[in-house]
C-alpha positions in Angstrom: 158.2 101.2 85.1 154.6 100.7 84.4 153.1 97.4 84.6 151.4 96.3 81.4 147.8 95.0 81.9 146.7 92.3 79.5 143.0 91.7 79.2 142.3 88.4 77.8 138.8 87.0 77.6 138.4 83.3 77.3 135.6 82.2 75.0 134.1 79.1 76.3 134.3 76.0 73.9 130.6 75.5 73.6 130.3 79.1 72.3 132.9 78.4 69.6 131.0 75.3 68.7 127.7 77.2 68.6 129.2 79.7 66.3 130.5 76.9 64.1 127.1 75.4 63.9 125.5 78.7 62.8 128.2 79.1 60.1 127.6 75.5 58.9 123.8 76.0 58.7 124.3 79.2 56.8 126.7 77.5 54.4 124.1 74.7 53.8 122.0 77.2 51.9 124.7 77.9 49.4 123.4 75.3 46.7 119.8 76.3 47.1 120.7 79.9 46.6 122.7 79.0 43.5 119.5 77.4 42.2 117.5 80.6 42.8 120.1 82.7 41.2 120.0 80.6 38.1 116.2 80.7 38.0 116.0 84.4 38.3 118.8 85.2 36.0 117.6 83.3 33.0 117.3 85.9 30.3 115.2 83.8 27.8 113.1 81.4 29.9 111.1 78.8 28.1 107.6 79.8 27.1 106.0 76.8 29.0 103.7 79.0 31.3 102.7 76.1 33.6 106.5 75.2 34.2 107.3 78.9 34.8 104.5 79.2 37.3 105.5 75.9 39.1 109.1 76.9 39.2 108.3 80.4 40.4 106.1 79.1 43.2 108.8 76.5 44.2 111.5 79.2 44.2 109.2 81.5 46.3 108.7 78.8 48.9 112.5 78.1 49.0 113.2 81.9 49.4 110.7 82.1 52.3 112.3 79.1 54.0 115.7 80.6 53.7 114.5 84.0 54.8 113.1 82.6 58.0 116.0 80.4 58.8 118.5 83.2 58.0 116.8 85.7 60.3 116.8 83.1 63.2 120.5 82.2 62.5 121.5 86.0 62.3 119.7 86.7 65.6 121.4 83.6 67.3 124.8 84.8 65.9 124.3 88.3 67.3 123.2 87.0 70.6 126.2 84.7 70.6 128.7 87.4 69.8 127.2 89.7 72.4 127.6 87.1 75.1 131.2 86.5 73.9 132.0 90.2 74.3 130.3 90.6 77.7 131.7 87.3 78.9 128.3 86.1 80.0 127.3 82.5 79.5 124.7 81.7 76.9 122.4 78.6 76.8 122.8 77.6 73.0 
């Protein structure tokens, strides 16, 4: 009979917590993204040009903040997954 070989990699608890933190931070953007979606999906916006410009500027800043944070979180997530797969410790 052949002996079955089981390969089980233990994922350190701190890496699980780091992944959970990344997911929570991404989830925290949900409300802001809904606001952006409403702003950009308005078919007949009011004709108040000053309000449109002000809102557009605010939404642009919000998007830039999201984009920067998302890029960092995505890279952290990739690094964490890579360390989990290889079994190396990561300093998160």
